[in-house]
C-alpha positions as CSV (number, residue, x, y, z in Angstrom):
1,X,0.0,0.0,0.0
2,X,1.6,3.2,-1.2
3,X,0.7,6.4,0.5
4,X,0.1,9.3,-1.9
5,X,-1.6,11.8,0.4
6,X,-0.2,12.1,3.9
7,X,-2.9,14.4,5.1
8,X,-5.6,11.9,4.3
9,X,-3.5,9.0,5.6
10,X,-2.7,10.7,9.0
11,X,-6.3,11.7,9.5
12,X,-7.6,8.2,8.9
13,X,-9.2,6.3,11.8
14,X,-6.7,3.4,11.6
15,X,-3.7,5.7,12.1
16,X,-5.3,8.2,14.6
17,X,-2.3,10.5,14.5
18,X,0.2,7.9,15.8
19,X,3.1,8.2,13.4
20,X,5.9,6.7,15.5
21,X,6.1,3.9,18.0
22,X,5.8,4.6,21.7
23,X,3.4,7.5,21.5
24,X,2.5,8.7,25.0
25,X,5.6,7.4,26.8
26,X,7.6,10.6,26.4
27,X,6.9,11.8,29.9
28,X,8.0,8.5,31.5
29,X,11.1,8.4,29.3
30,X,12.0,12.0,30.4
31,X,11.5,11.1,34.0
32,X,13.7,8.0,33.7
33,X,16.4,10.0,31.9
34,X,16.3,12.6,34.6
35,X,16.6,10.0,37.4
36,X,19.5,8.3,35.5
37,X,21.2,11.7,35.0
38,X,21.0,12.7,38.7
39,X,22.0,9.1,39.7
40,X,25.1,9.3,37.5
41,X,26.1,12.6,39.1
42,X,25.7,11.2,42.6
43,X,27.7,8.1,41.8
44,X,30.4,10.1,40.1
45,X,30.7,12.5,43.0
46,X,31.0,9.6,45.5
47,X,33.8,7.9,43.4
48,X,35.7,11.2,43.1
49,X,35.4,11.8,46.8
50,X,36.7,8.3,47.6
51,X,39.6,8.8,45.2
52,X,40.5,12.2,46.6
53,X,40.2,11.2,50.2
54,X,42.5,8.1,49.6
55,X,45.1,10.4,48.1
56,X,44.7,12.9,51.0
57,X,45.4,10.1,53.5
58,X,48.7,9.3,51.8
59,X,49.8,12.9,52.6
60,X,51.9,13.6,49.6
61,X,54.0,16.7,49.9
62,X,54.5,19.5,47.4
63,X,57.8,17.9,46.2
64,X,56.5,14.3,45.9
65,X,56.4,14.5,42.2
66,X,60.1,14.9,42.1
67,X,60.5,11.4,43.6
68,X,58.3,9.9,40.8
69,X,55.4,9.2,43.1
70,X,52.4,8.4,41.0
71,X,49.0,7.3,42.4
72,X,46.8,8.0,39.5
């Protein structure tokens, strides 16, 4: 079936305006994306704090780089 007139096709009862899959799920997908985005930032901050606090416990001095001390 070839569509020659999109206006008539999209206004037909069979189509009812749904021209892509997942119509009506946009709000849920935005909410899921927002939760994942905030969750990623929380996890990233926790990992960075753990890394920085472990480096702070080693108490490297300002001249430690001259002794080839690498902890990264």
